[in-house]
C-alpha positions in Angstrom: 94.3 93.3 97.3 90.6 94.2 97.4 89.4 96.9 99.8 89.5 95.4 103.3 87.1 97.7 105.0 83.3 98.1 104.8 81.3 100.8 102.9 80.2 103.7 105.1 76.5 103.0 105.6 74.1 103.5 108.5 74.9 99.9 109.5 78.6 101.0 109.9 77.8 103.8 112.3 75.3 101.7 114.3 77.8 98.9 114.8 80.6 101.3 115.5 78.7 102.9 118.4 77.8 99.5 119.7 81.4 98.4 119.5 82.6 101.4 121.5 80.0 100.7 124.2 81.1 97.1 124.4 84.7 98.3 124.6 83.9 100.2 127.7 81.6 97.7 129.5 83.4 94.5 128.5 86.8 95.8 129.7 85.3 96.8 133.0 83.5 93.4 133.3 86.7 91.4 132.8 88.7 93.7 135.1 86.3 94.0 138.0 83.6 91.3 137.9 85.8 88.4 136.8 88.6 89.5 139.1 91.3 89.4 136.4 92.7 92.8 137.3 93.6 95.6 134.9 97.1 94.2 134.1 96.0 90.6 133.4 93.0 91.8 131.4 95.3 94.0 129.3 97.7 91.0 128.6 94.8 88.7 127.6 92.9 91.1 125.4 96.1 92.4 123.8 97.1 88.8 122.8 93.6 88.1 121.4 93.7 91.4 119.5 97.1 90.6 117.9 95.7 87.2 116.7 92.6 88.8 115.1 94.6 91.6 113.5 96.9 89.0 111.9 93.8 87.2 110.5 92.5 90.6 109.2 95.8 91.3 107.5 96.0 87.8 106.0 92.5 88.1 104.5 92.4 89.3 100.9 89.0 90.9 101.1 86.6 92.4 103.6 85.2 89.7 105.9 82.5 91.2 108.2 83.1 88.8 111.1 86.9 89.3 111.2 86.7 93.1 110.7 84.1 93.8 113.4 85.7 91.4 115.8 88.9 93.4 115.4 87.0 96.7 116.0 85.5 95.3 119.2 88.9 94.2 120.4 90.6 97.4 119.5 87.8 99.2 121.4 88.5 97.0 124.5 92.3 97.4 124.2 92.0 101.2 123.6 90.0 101.4 126.8 92.6 99.4 128.7 95.5 101.5 127.5 93.8 104.6 128.8 92.8 103.0 132.1 96.3 101.6 132.7 97.9 104.9 132.2 95.4 106.6 134.6 95.0 103.9 137.3 98.4 102.1 137.3 100.8 104.9 136.4 99.0 107.9 137.8 98.8 109.9 134.5 96.0 112.4 134.6 93.0 112.3 132.2 94.0 115.7 130.9 97.5 114.4 130.0 96.2 111.2 128.4 93.7 113.2 126.3 96.4 115.6 125.1 98.9 112.7 124.5 96.5 110.6 122.5 95.4 113.6 120.5 99.0 114.3 119.6 99.5 110.6 118.6 96.4 110.6 116.5 97.5 113.8 114.7 100.9 112.3 114.2 99.4 109.1 112.6 97.2 111.2 110.3 100.2 113.4 109.2 102.4 110.4 108.5 99.6 108.5 106.7 98.9 111.6 104.5 102.6 112.2 103.9 103.2 108.6 102.9 100.0 107.9 100.9 98.6 111.3 99.9 95.1 110.2 101.0 93.2 109.5 104.2 90.2 107.9 102.4 88.9 104.6 103.8 87.8 103.7 100.2 91.4 103.1 99.2 92.6 100.6 101.8 94.1 98.4 99.2 97.6 97.9 100.4 99.0 96.5 103.7 100.7 99.8 104.5 97.4 101.7 104.2 95.7 99.0 106.3 98.4 99.4 109.0 97.8 103.2 109.1 94.0 102.5 109.2 94.2 100.2 112.3 96.7 102.4 114.1 94.4 105.3 113.6 91.5 103.4 115.0 93.4 102.3 118.1 94.3 105.9 119.0 90.7 107.1 118.3 89.5 104.5 120.8 92.1 105.4 123.4 91.5 109.1 122.9 87.7 108.6 123.1 88.0 106.8 126.4 90.2 109.5 128.0 88.1 112.4 126.6 84.8 110.7 127.7 86.1 110.0 131.2 87.5 113.5 131.5 84.1 115.1 130.7 81.8 112.7 132.7 84.0 112.0 135.7 86.8 114.5 136.1 84.6 117.5 135.2 81.6 115.9 137.0 79.2 116.5 134.1 77.6 113.0 134.5 77.1 110.3 132.0 73.8 111.4 130.4 74.9 115.0 129.8 78.2 113.7 128.3 76.1 111.5 125.9 74.2 114.6 124.9 77.4 116.6 124.3 79.0 114.1 122.0 75.7 113.3 120.2 75.3 117.0 119.6 78.8 117.3 118.3 78.2 114.5 115.8 75.0 116.2 114.7 77.0 119.3 114.0 79.5 117.3 111.9 76.6 115.8 110.0 75.1 119.2 109.3 78.5 120.6 108.1 78.9 117.6 105.8 75.4 117.1 104.3 74.3 120.8 104.2 77.5 122.9 104.0 79.4 120.2 102.0 82.4 119.9 104.4 85.0 117.5 103.0 83.9 113.9 103.2 87.2 112.5 104.5 87.5 115.1 107.2 83.8 114.7 108.2 84.3 110.9 108.5 87.3 110.9 110.8 85.9 113.7 113.0 82.7 111.7 113.4 84.7 108.5 113.9 86.6 110.0 116.8 83.5 111.4 118.4 81.5 108.1 118.3 84.1 106.6 120.7 83.4 108.9 123.7 79.7 108.7 122.8 79.6 104.9 122.9 81.7 104.9 126.1 79.4 107.3 127.8 76.4 105.3 126.8 78.1 102.2 128.2 78.9 103.9 131.5 75.4 105.3 131.8 73.7 101.9 131.3 76.1 99.9 133.5 76.8 102.3 136.4 74.7 102.0 139.6 71.7 104.3 140.0 73.4 106.0 142.9 76.2 107.2 140.5 73.7 108.5 137.9 73.5 105.3 135.7 70.7 102.8 135.0 72.2 100.1 137.1 72.2 97.3 134.4 75.7 96.3 135.2 78.6 95.6 132.9 77.6 91.9 132.2 74.1 92.6 131.1 75.1 95.6 129.1 77.9 93.7 127.3 75.6 90.8 126.5 72.9 93.0 125.0 75.3 95.0 122.8 77.4 92.0 121.8 74.2 90.1 120.7 73.1 93.1 118.7 76.5 93.4 117.0 76.4 89.7 116.2 73.0 89.9 114.6 74.0 92.9 112.5 77.3 91.4 111.4 75.5 88.1 110.4 73.0 90.2 108.4 75.8 92.1 106.6 77.7 88.9 105.9 74.6 87.4 104.2 73.3 90.5 102.4 76.7 92.1 101.6 75.1 95.5 102.0 78.4 97.1 103.2 80.8 95.6 100.6 82.6 98.2 98.5 82.1 97.6 94.8 84.8 95.4 93.3 82.9 93.3 90.8 82.2 93.9 87.1 79.6 96.5 86.1 77.4 95.2 83.2 75.2 97.2 81.0 71.5 96.3 81.0 70.0 94.4 78.0 69.6 96.5 75.0 71.9 99.3 76.2 74.6 100.5 73.8 78.3 101.0 74.7 79.0 103.8 77.2 82.6 105.0 77.8 83.6 106.9 80.9 86.4 109.3 80.3 88.3 110.4 83.5 90.5 113.5 83.3 93.5 114.5 85.4 93.6 118.2 86.6 94.9 119.4 83.2 92.7 119.8 80.2 92.3 116.8 77.9 95.6 116.1 76.2 96.1 115.1 72.5 96.9 111.6 73.7 93.5 111.4 75.4 91.7 112.9 72.4 93.4 110.3 70.1 92.1 107.5 72.4 88.6 109.0 72.2 88.8 109.2 68.4 90.0 105.6 68.1 87.1 104.4 70.2 84.6 106.5 68.3 85.9 105.1 65.0 85.6 101.5 66.4 81.8 101.8 66.7 79.0 103.9 68.1 79.4 104.8 71.8 78.2 107.4 74.3 80.9 109.3 76.1 80.7 110.9 79.5 83.6 112.8 81.1 84.5 113.0 84.8 86.7 115.9 86.0 88.2 116.6 89.4 86.7 119.1 91.8 89.4 121.6 92.9 87.4 122.5 95.9 88.1 119.1 97.4 91.8 118.9 96.4 93.1 121.0 99.3 92.5 118.4 102.0 93.6 115.5 99.9 96.8 117.0 98.4 97.2 120.4 100.0 97.3 122.2 96.6 94.0 123.6 95.5 93.7 124.4 91.8 93.2 128.0 90.5 90.4 127.0 88.2 87.1 125.6 89.4 85.7 122.3 88.3 82.9 123.7 86.2 85.3 125.8 84.2 87.5 122.8 83.7 84.5 120.8 82.5 83.4 123.5 80.2 86.8 123.7 78.6 87.1 120.0 78.3 83.8 119.3 76.6 84.3 121.0 73.2 87.5 119.1 72.2 86.1 115.9 73.5 82.9 116.4 71.4 85.0 117.1 68.4 87.1 113.9 68.9 84.0 111.8 69.6 82.1 113.3 66.7 79.0 113.4 68.9 77.5 114.8 72.1 79.6 114.3 75.2 78.2 114.8 78.7 80.0 115.2 81.9 80.1 116.2 85.6 82.5 117.5 88.2 83.6 115.0 90.8 82.4 115.2 94.4 85.2 113.3 96.1 88.8 114.2 96.7 89.7 110.7 95.5 89.2 109.7 91.9 88.4 106.1 92.7 85.4 107.0 94.9 83.8 109.0 92.1 84.6 106.5 89.4 82.9 103.8 91.5 79.9 106.1 92.1 79.6 107.0 88.4 79.6 103.3 87.6 76.7 102.9 90.0 74.8 105.6 88.2 75.3 104.6 84.6 75.6 101.5 82.4 79.2 101.8 81.4 81.1 99.2 79.4 84.6 100.9 79.1 86.8 103.4 80.9 89.5 105.7 79.4 91.6 107.1 82.2 94.0 110.0 81.7 96.9 109.5 84.2 99.7 112.0 85.2 103.1 111.6 83.6 104.8 111.5 87.1 104.3 109.7 90.3 102.4 112.6 91.8 98.9 113.9 91.1 96.6 116.2 92.8 93.6 113.9 92.3 94.7 110.7 90.6 97.0 108.2 92.3 99.8 106.2 90.7 98.0 102.9 91.4 94.6 104.0 90.1 94.6 102.1 86.8 95.3 98.9 88.6 92.5 99.5 91.1 90.0 100.7 88.5 90.7 97.5 86.5 89.5 95.5 89.5 86.0 97.0 88.9 85.7 94.6 86.0 85.6 96.9 83.0 88.1 97.3 80.1 90.3 100.2 81.1 92.7 102.2 78.9 95.2 104.4 80.7 96.5 107.3 78.7 99.5 109.2 80.0 99.1 112.9 80.1 101.9 114.9 78.5 
C-alpha cells in the first residue's frame, strides 16, 4: 500500500500541537461540563476511536481527514487513559509516567526488532501502521501524565510548564538542524514532547484565572482549536502539501536520460557494473550514485560501518566511471533509510531510471528487503541488481 501518514512539514507540527490541546480540553469538556463522567466518556470516545482507526487501516493511501481525526481521538483517549488510572484507580502520576515510558520503550524496541526501522516514511504495511498508532497512543498517554506531574503535582503552574516543554523542543531542534542528530530519533523525541506542551497550553487557556489560567473554559478552547484544525486539514486535503511522494517523476522537456544508481553498503559489485555498462551501451545517459551514510546506520540497524560515507563514495566512483564510459557524480545519503534519500534525490534531479543494488540476504544495514517494490511505486523504471 502507499504511505499512510503525512510528510513532516510545519503544518504537521502545528496540527499536532493543536490536536494535543484539543485532547486535553475536549476530554475535560465531555467529562465535566456535559456530565458524562470519566467512565462513560472513556467508553464513548474509545468506541469512536476504534471506528476511525478501522477506517484509517482500510484506506489505501493517506487521507488527511481520516488521519487527523484519528490523531485527535487518540489524543482524547490517551488523556482519558491517564486520567482513569489516576482518578478512578488511585495510581500516582509518578507511577503512570514511569509505566507509560516503559510501554513506549517496549513498543519502540519491538517495532525496531520486527521492522528494523522506526521511520515514518516507510509506513507501507499494516504491521508498521499498527506499530505507528500504538506508539502514538502511548506518547499521548505519557504526555498527559508527564504534563500533569509537572504542572500540578510539582506545582510549577501551567505557563512555566509550557515554557519547559517548548524549551525542550527547541533543544531537540537545535540538536537536529545544527548538530545533525539522527532524524528519526529527533522526530520521535519531539513528537513525545509536543504532547505535554499541547496539554499544558490547553490547561492554561481553559483553567480559571484563580488557578493560573486564562479562564476561557474547555468549551471555548475546544471550539477554537477544533476550528483551526479543520481549516488546516481542509487546506492540506486540497493543496496536498503534506503528501509523501508516490507518483512518477518526469524529466523536464529537453532533458536527457538520467540514471540514479543506489549502492548497498558494499562497494559496487560486478553485477552492478554490468548493469551500468548495459545501460551506457543502450544510449547516452548521465549517471549519479547514492551511497549510504555509515554515521546514520547505528540507530537504524545498530551496526555502524567501519568506513565513512565519503570514503565509500570515493572508492565507488572510479569503477562506475569506467563502466559508464563517462563522468559519474554522486553523494552520501543523509537518512538512515534508503527510501527517504531516493525520494529526496528524485526531487532534486530529473531522473528517468533507477538501478538499485540490493543485498543477497534478507538483512541489510541500509536497504530493506521490500525496497525495490516501494521504489517502483515512485513511477520510474527500476532495475534491482543482487549484490554478490
